[in-house]
C-alpha positions in Angstrom: -65.1 18.9 50.8 -62.7 20.7 48.3 -60.0 22.5 50.1 -59.7 25.9 49.3 -55.9 27.2 49.2 -55.0 30.4 51.2 -54.2 32.6 47.7 -57.5 31.5 46.9 -59.1 32.9 50.4 -56.7 36.0 49.7 -58.1 36.8 46.7 -61.9 36.6 47.2 -61.6 38.9 49.9 -59.3 41.5 48.1 -62.2 41.5 45.2 -65.0 41.8 47.6 -62.9 44.9 49.4 -62.4 46.7 46.0 -66.3 46.3 45.3 -67.3 47.4 48.5 -64.8 50.3 48.0 -66.7 51.2 44.5 -64.3 52.8 41.6 -61.3 50.7 41.1 -58.0 52.3 42.6 -54.4 50.8 42.0 -51.5 50.8 44.6 -48.9 53.4 43.5 -46.0 53.9 45.9 -48.1 53.2 48.8 -50.8 55.3 48.1 -53.9 54.9 46.4 -54.8 56.5 43.4 -57.5 56.3 40.8 -56.9 53.9 37.8 -57.3 56.5 35.0 -53.8 58.2 36.4 -52.4 54.6 35.8 -53.8 54.0 32.2 -50.4 53.6 30.1 -48.1 52.8 32.7 -45.9 49.6 32.9 -46.9 47.3 35.2 -43.9 47.8 37.5 -43.9 51.4 37.1 -48.1 51.0 37.9 -46.8 49.9 41.9 -43.9 51.8 42.0 -40.4 50.3 41.8 -37.7 50.3 44.2 -34.9 49.0 42.2 -31.4 50.3 43.7 -33.0 50.2 47.6 -31.9 47.4 49.8 -34.2 44.9 51.1 -33.3 44.1 54.8 -36.3 43.0 55.4 -38.9 40.8 53.7 -41.8 42.7 55.2 -40.9 45.5 53.1 -41.4 43.2 49.7 -43.6 45.4 47.5 -45.6 43.8 44.6 -43.3 46.2 42.2 -39.8 43.7 43.6 -41.9 40.8 42.3 -42.9 41.8 38.9 -39.6 42.9 38.2 -38.2 40.1 39.0 -40.7 37.4 37.5 -40.3 39.7 34.4 -36.4 39.6 34.3 -36.9 35.7 35.0 -39.5 35.4 31.9 -36.9 37.5 29.6 -34.0 35.4 30.4 -36.3 32.0 30.4 -37.3 33.3 27.0 -34.4 34.0 25.2 -33.0 30.2 26.8 -36.2 28.7 24.7 -35.7 30.5 21.7 -32.6 29.4 21.3 -33.3 25.8 21.0 -36.1 24.1 18.8 -39.4 23.2 19.8 -39.7 20.1 21.0 -36.3 19.7 22.3 -35.5 19.1 26.2 -34.0 22.8 26.8 -36.9 24.2 25.1 -39.5 22.3 27.1 -37.3 22.9 30.4 -37.4 26.8 29.6 -41.1 27.1 29.3 -41.9 24.9 31.8 -40.3 26.6 34.6 -41.1 30.4 33.0 -44.9 29.1 33.7 -43.9 28.2 37.2 -42.4 31.2 37.8 -45.7 33.0 36.4 -47.4 31.1 39.0 -45.3 31.5 42.1 -45.5 35.1 41.0 -49.1 35.6 40.9 -49.3 34.3 44.1 -46.8 36.1 45.9 -48.3 39.3 44.8 -51.4 38.4 46.7 -49.8 37.8 49.7 -48.0 41.0 49.5 -51.0 42.8 48.7 -53.2 41.9 51.5 -49.8 42.4 53.9 -49.5 45.9 52.9 -53.4 46.6 52.9 -52.7 47.5 56.5 -56.5 49.2 56.9 -58.1 46.0 56.4 -55.5 43.6 57.6 -57.3 42.8 60.7 -59.8 41.5 58.3 -57.8 38.7 57.1 -59.2 35.4 56.2 -56.2 34.3 56.8 -53.8 34.7 59.5 -51.1 37.4 59.3 -48.5 35.3 60.4 -49.3 33.0 57.7 -49.4 35.7 54.9 -46.0 36.8 56.5 -44.2 33.4 56.3 -45.6 32.8 52.9 -44.1 36.4 51.4 -40.6 35.4 53.1 -40.3 32.1 51.6 -42.2 33.1 48.8 -39.6 35.6 47.8 -36.7 33.5 49.0 -37.7 30.9 46.1 -37.7 33.4 43.4 -34.5 35.2 44.6 -32.7 31.4 44.5 -34.6 30.9 40.7 -32.2 34.1 39.3 -29.3 33.8 41.1 -27.5 32.0 38.5 -28.4 35.3 36.7 -26.5 37.8 39.5 -23.7 39.1 37.0 -26.6 39.9 34.1 -26.4 44.0 33.8 -30.2 43.9 34.3 -30.2 41.8 37.7 -30.8 44.3 40.6 -28.2 43.1 43.4 -29.6 45.3 45.9 -33.4 44.0 46.1 -32.8 40.1 44.6 -31.3 38.7 47.5 -33.4 36.8 50.1 -33.6 38.3 53.4 -32.8 36.5 56.4 -35.4 38.3 58.8 -38.8 39.5 58.3 -39.0 42.1 60.3 -36.7 44.1 62.8 -38.4 42.8 65.6 -37.6 39.2 64.4 -33.7 40.0 63.5 -33.7 41.4 67.1 -34.8 38.1 68.4 -32.8 35.7 66.2 -29.6 38.0 67.5 -30.6 38.2 71.1 -31.5 34.0 71.3 -28.4 33.0 69.3 -26.3 35.1 71.8 -28.2 33.4 74.6 -28.7 37.0 76.2 -32.4 37.0 76.8 -34.6 34.9 79.4 -37.4 32.5 78.1 -40.0 35.2 79.2 -38.3 37.7 77.5 -38.0 35.4 74.2 -41.5 34.4 74.1 -42.9 38.2 74.4 -40.6 39.7 71.8 -40.8 36.3 69.7 -42.1 37.3 66.1 -43.5 35.6 64.4 -44.1 32.8 67.2 -41.8 29.9 67.5 -43.2 26.9 65.7 -44.6 28.3 63.2 -41.9 30.4 61.3 -41.4 27.8 58.5 -44.2 28.1 55.8 -46.1 24.9 55.1 -46.5 25.7 51.5 -42.8 26.8 50.7 -40.9 24.5 53.0 
């Protein structure tokens, strides 16, 4: 039997949700607005950009963040490919890397949109903890891919760094565990996400 990936399951579920709700709606600044209002906007504008605001927790990542970073990487790689003739190793590497970035970006956007759909979060076909893990490590990998361009004038130093924690609760747990100030019972009660499942299987 063929295995269906978690992103594919999420995408099918999101499509079903959109069909159930009727007319197409778009996410804009965290609130739904009719698609007609967003016509003519760029993709980053359509989902609301948050440039300049420090990203402390991966739970707060938005689709705008993912789009902005992947578009930045796309431009850098297109420039690189354009400086080398087709058929060269440099040109092939830039084009191949751009394709991987685009695919990873689309997958990460599926997870981010699922996580931010608070109203239907309890209906997920994929465990919430897995969604959070994929967001955390997927974003970290994109940031690492862009790290070499951190000195570029278009690089968003506030947003394009991988957060260490997924949430304030996760930060509190890790810091308290490191200081060895909590009892085992307290740590078990506050642990987020569950111990032993934090590292993503898709993003080791």
